[in-house]
C-alpha positions as CSV (number, residue, x, y, z in Angstrom):
1,M,141.9,127.7,64.3
2,R,138.8,126.9,62.4
3,G,135.2,127.4,63.6
4,L,132.4,124.9,63.3
5,S,130.6,124.6,60.0
6,G,127.0,125.7,59.7
7,A,125.8,122.1,59.2
8,V,127.5,120.9,62.4
9,T,126.1,123.9,64.4
10,A,122.6,123.1,63.1
11,L,123.0,119.5,64.0
12,I,124.0,120.3,67.5
13,L,121.0,122.7,67.9
14,V,118.6,120.0,66.7
15,V,120.0,117.3,69.0
16,A,119.9,119.8,72.0
17,S,116.3,120.7,71.2
18,V,115.2,117.0,71.1
19,V,116.9,116.3,74.4
20,I,115.2,119.3,76.1
21,A,111.9,118.2,74.6
22,L,112.3,114.7,76.0
23,I,113.2,116.0,79.4
24,V,110.1,118.3,79.5
25,V,107.8,115.4,78.4
26,G,109.4,113.2,81.1
27,F,108.7,115.6,83.9
28,A,105.2,116.4,82.5
29,F,104.2,112.7,82.6
30,N,106.2,111.8,85.8
31,L,108.5,109.4,84.0
32,F,111.4,110.2,86.3
33,G,109.9,108.9,89.5
34,S,111.1,110.9,92.5
35,F,111.8,113.9,90.3
36,G,108.2,114.2,89.2
37,S,105.7,116.5,90.9
38,Q,103.9,113.7,92.8
39,G,107.0,112.6,94.8
40,V,107.7,109.1,96.0
41,N,106.5,109.4,99.6
42,A,102.9,110.2,98.8
43,V,100.3,108.6,101.0
44,S,96.7,108.3,99.6
45,P,93.5,106.5,100.3
46,V,92.3,103.9,97.8
47,G,88.6,103.0,97.3
48,P,85.8,103.5,99.8
49,A,86.4,104.1,103.5
50,Y,84.0,103.5,106.4
51,L,83.9,105.1,109.9
52,Y,82.3,103.0,112.5
53,T,80.9,104.7,115.6
54,K,80.6,101.3,117.2
55,A,83.1,98.4,117.0
56,P,83.1,97.1,113.4
57,P,82.4,93.4,112.6
58,G,85.1,91.1,114.1
59,I,86.3,93.6,116.7
60,T,85.4,93.3,120.3
61,T,86.4,96.2,122.5
62,T,85.4,97.9,125.7
63,G,85.3,101.6,126.4
64,T,83.6,104.7,125.2
65,N,84.5,107.5,122.8
66,L,86.0,105.1,120.3
67,V,85.6,105.3,116.5
68,F,87.2,103.0,113.9
69,L,88.2,103.9,110.3
70,N,88.3,101.0,107.8
71,V,90.4,102.2,104.9
72,T,92.9,101.0,102.3
73,I,95.9,103.3,102.1
74,N,98.7,103.3,99.5
75,N,101.9,104.5,101.1
76,R,104.6,104.9,98.4
77,G,107.3,105.7,101.0
78,P,108.6,104.3,104.2
79,N,106.4,103.7,107.3
80,V,105.0,107.0,108.5
81,T,103.4,108.0,111.8
82,I,100.1,109.7,112.1
83,T,100.9,112.8,114.3
84,S,97.2,113.8,114.6
85,A,93.8,113.5,113.1
86,Q,90.7,115.6,112.9
87,I,87.2,114.0,112.9
88,S,84.1,116.3,112.8
89,G,86.0,119.1,114.5
90,Q,87.5,116.8,117.2
91,T,91.3,116.6,117.2
92,V,93.0,113.3,118.1
93,S,96.6,113.2,119.2
94,S,99.0,110.5,118.1
95,S,98.9,108.8,121.5
96,N,95.2,108.1,120.9
97,I,95.6,106.6,117.5
98,Q,96.3,102.9,116.8
99,V,96.7,101.3,113.4
100,Y,95.8,97.6,112.8
101,I,96.7,95.9,109.5
102,V,94.1,93.7,107.9
103,S,95.5,90.7,106.0
104,N,93.3,88.0,104.4
105,G,90.3,89.4,106.0
106,K,91.7,89.2,109.5
107,M,92.9,92.1,111.6
108,S,96.2,91.9,113.3
109,S,96.1,91.4,117.1
110,T,98.6,94.1,117.8
111,A,98.5,97.7,116.9
112,V,101.2,99.7,115.3
113,T,101.8,103.4,115.5
114,Y,102.4,104.0,111.8
115,I,100.9,103.6,108.3
116,P,103.0,100.8,106.8
117,A,104.7,101.0,103.4
118,G,102.8,99.6,100.4
119,Q,99.1,99.3,99.8
120,N,97.3,97.9,102.9
121,Q,93.8,97.6,104.3
122,L,93.9,99.2,107.7
123,V,91.6,99.7,110.7
124,I,92.6,102.9,112.5
125,K,91.2,103.2,116.0
126,F,90.7,106.7,117.4
127,N,90.3,107.0,121.2
128,G,88.7,110.2,122.7
129,V,86.2,110.9,119.9
130,N,82.6,111.3,120.9
131,P,80.6,109.2,118.4
132,G,77.4,111.2,119.1
133,T,78.8,114.3,117.6
134,I,79.9,112.8,114.3
135,G,76.6,112.6,112.5
136,N,75.6,110.4,109.6
137,G,76.4,110.2,105.9
138,L,79.6,111.3,104.3
139,I,82.3,113.1,106.4
140,N,86.0,114.0,105.8
141,I,88.8,112.8,108.1
142,K,92.1,114.7,108.1
143,L,95.3,112.8,108.9
144,V,98.5,114.8,109.6
145,L,101.5,112.7,109.0
146,A,105.1,112.9,110.3
147,N,106.5,113.3,106.8
148,G,104.6,116.7,106.6
149,Q,101.8,115.4,104.4
150,T,98.1,115.9,105.2
151,V,95.7,113.3,103.9
152,Y,92.0,113.8,103.6
153,I,89.7,110.7,103.6
154,A,86.1,110.9,102.6
155,T,84.3,108.3,104.6
156,N,80.8,107.0,105.1
157,V,79.6,106.9,108.8
158,T,78.4,103.4,109.8
159,E,77.1,102.2,113.1
């Protein structure tokens, strides 16, 4: 039985090195989609967000202790429920969170209980938050999602 010649062995090593290098570059630049470090189910805010301590334009509502978050969210996975939120130290449970989808500048008339897949402009209504304790300027809102992800949204407080 004969062994491999030196030239064939060298060729195999060169090809294997090139393949390994391409795989490393693919992972480094997330070229393999779901195998990359970012994952496919990531939820992230896009652009500016505004927190209204009174009903925002176009919304009529009654009640107290309501705040509204106007934000665009990119959800690269399936619909995902918000399990809780934290606004200025106040925790809001999922039963007090309603999500409205904005399409062509108009807010849907019915609320959903999830962040829809894709990139959508949303108005998220939080019940049970005392607007007087929020303050002014820039604050962070923490959303805890059913997929295990936590999303932080920097928002400007608006009356």
